[in-house]
TIKE-293858 format. One line per 5 residues: number of its first residue (from 0); their letters; for each residue x, y, z of N, C-alpha, C. Coordinates in nm, 3 decimals, always signed. Layout:
REM TIKE-293858
NUM = A = X Y Z X Y Z X Y Z; ... $
***
This chain:
REM TIKE-293858
0 = MITQK = -1.848 -7.749 -8.843 -1.777 -7.695 -8.957 -1.783 -7.795 -9.073; -1.805 -7.743 -9.191 -1.811 -7.827 -9.310 -1.670 -7.840 -9.367; -1.625 -7.963 -9.377 -1.491 -7.988 -9.428 -1.496 -8.025 -9.576; -1.382 -8.018 -9.640 -1.373 -8.058 -9.781 -1.405 -8.206 -9.796; -1.363 -8.287 -9.699 -1.392 -8.431 -9.704 -1.543 -8.455 -9.701 $
5 = YLDEL = -1.613 -8.383 -9.613 -1.759 -8.396 -9.604 -1.824 -8.357 -9.737; -1.781 -8.246 -9.795 -1.837 -8.202 -9.923 -1.809 -8.302 -10.034; -1.690 -8.359 -10.035 -1.655 -8.459 -10.137 -1.744 -8.583 -10.124; -1.766 -8.628 -10.000 -1.850 -8.746 -9.978 -1.995 -8.718 -10.014; -2.044 -8.599 -9.979 -2.180 -8.561 -10.011 -2.198 -8.552 -10.162 $
10 = TYEVI = -2.104 -8.491 -10.229 -2.108 -8.481 -10.376 -2.112 -8.619 -10.439; -2.030 -8.709 -10.389 -2.027 -8.847 -10.440 -2.164 -8.913 -10.425; -2.228 -8.895 -10.310 -2.358 -8.956 -10.284 -2.468 -8.894 -10.372; -2.466 -8.763 -10.388 -2.568 -8.697 -10.470 -2.555 -8.737 -10.616; -2.433 -8.736 -10.668 -2.413 -8.779 -10.807 -2.449 -8.925 -10.823 $
15 = GSAIE = -2.414 -9.008 -10.725 -2.451 -9.149 -10.728 -2.601 -9.168 -10.728; -2.672 -9.082 -10.657 -2.819 -9.088 -10.654 -2.876 -9.059 -10.793; -2.823 -8.956 -10.857 -2.870 -8.921 -10.991 -2.842 -9.032 -11.091; -2.725 -9.092 -11.081 -2.690 -9.203 -11.170 -2.782 -9.322 -11.146; -2.811 -9.351 -11.020 -2.900 -9.463 -10.986 -3.039 -9.442 -11.046 $
20 = VHKFM = -3.092 -9.321 -11.034 -3.223 -9.290 -11.091 -3.220 -9.310 -11.242; -3.117 -9.259 -11.305 -3.108 -9.271 -11.451 -3.094 -9.416 -11.495; -3.014 -9.493 -11.422 -2.999 -9.635 -11.457 -3.131 -9.709 -11.443; -3.206 -9.678 -11.339 -3.331 -9.750 -11.312 -3.443 -9.706 -11.405; -3.455 -9.575 -11.428 -3.567 -9.521 -11.505 -3.540 -9.513 -11.655 $
25 = GRGLL = -3.413 -9.509 -11.692 -3.382 -9.495 -11.834 -3.391 -9.351 -11.880; -3.391 -9.334 -12.012 -3.392 -9.199 -12.065 -3.526 -9.166 -12.129; -3.547 -9.036 -12.152 -3.662 -8.994 -12.229 -3.787 -8.959 -12.151; -3.779 -8.954 -12.018 -3.896 -8.920 -11.938 -3.898 -8.771 -11.909; -4.010 -8.724 -11.858 -4.022 -8.584 -11.821 -3.933 -8.552 -11.701 $
30 = ESVYH = -3.889 -8.428 -11.694 -3.806 -8.384 -11.582 -3.876 -8.408 -11.449; -4.008 -8.388 -11.446 -4.083 -8.405 -11.321 -4.075 -8.549 -11.269; -4.066 -8.644 -11.360 -4.053 -8.785 -11.319 -3.917 -8.808 -11.253; -3.812 -8.761 -11.319 -3.678 -8.775 -11.261 -3.668 -8.701 -11.128; -3.732 -8.586 -11.121 -3.730 -8.507 -10.998 -3.787 -8.588 -10.881 $
35 = QCLVE = -3.904 -8.646 -10.902 -3.969 -8.722 -10.795 -3.886 -8.846 -10.758; -3.829 -8.910 -10.857 -3.745 -9.028 -10.829 -3.620 -8.987 -10.751; -3.560 -8.874 -10.787 -3.441 -8.829 -10.716 -3.474 -8.792 -10.572; -3.592 -8.733 -10.551 -3.636 -8.703 -10.414 -3.640 -8.832 -10.332; -3.699 -8.937 -10.389 -3.707 -9.065 -10.318 -3.570 -9.125 -10.293 $
40 = ELKHR = -3.482 -9.116 -10.391 -3.347 -9.173 -10.376 -3.268 -9.099 -10.268; -3.278 -8.967 -10.265 -3.207 -8.890 -10.162 -3.262 -8.921 -10.023; -3.393 -8.938 -10.012 -3.452 -8.977 -9.884 -3.400 -9.115 -9.842; -3.395 -9.206 -9.938 -3.346 -9.343 -9.911 -3.202 -9.342 -9.858; -3.123 -9.248 -9.907 -2.983 -9.237 -9.865 -2.966 -9.143 -9.745 $
45 = NINFI = -3.077 -9.098 -9.687 -3.075 -9.009 -9.569 -2.996 -8.881 -9.594; -3.014 -8.824 -9.713 -2.951 -8.697 -9.746 -3.056 -8.588 -9.728; -3.029 -8.492 -9.641 -3.122 -8.382 -9.620 -3.113 -8.285 -9.737; -3.229 -8.236 -9.781 -3.233 -8.145 -9.894 -3.362 -8.064 -9.890; -3.365 -7.960 -9.969 -3.485 -7.879 -9.991 -3.509 -7.880 -10.140 $
50 = TEMKV = -3.634 -7.899 -10.180 -3.666 -7.904 -10.321 -3.762 -7.792 -10.360; -3.752 -7.750 -10.484 -3.842 -7.648 -10.539 -3.845 -7.520 -10.457; -3.728 -7.470 -10.422 -3.720 -7.345 -10.348 -3.757 -7.229 -10.441; -3.821 -7.128 -10.384 -3.852 -7.009 -10.461 -3.730 -6.918 -10.459; -3.691 -6.872 -10.576 -3.577 -6.784 -10.590 -3.626 -6.653 -10.650 $
55 = PVIYK = -3.607 -6.543 -10.580 -3.653 -6.416 -10.636 -3.571 -6.378 -10.759; -3.641 -6.339 -10.863 -3.576 -6.302 -10.988 -3.626 -6.165 -11.030; -3.534 -6.080 -11.068 -3.570 -5.950 -11.122 -3.540 -5.953 -11.272; -3.642 -5.932 -11.349 -3.627 -5.932 -11.495 -3.650 -5.793 -11.547; -3.557 -5.744 -11.623 -3.559 -5.609 -11.681 -3.573 -5.506 -11.573 $
***
């Protein structure tokens, strides 16, 4: 069962990962650069994730 405490800790780690990437890489780079760095940071912190999932979209 997923508890609120688990979600809070996970959120803290994910936001911390994003902050770490931004601190290290700085600003002004392409999104794809930050994406790849965040992938590496999440792996380093042993956070399981899925990236670039396909989402079905219906337009008009």
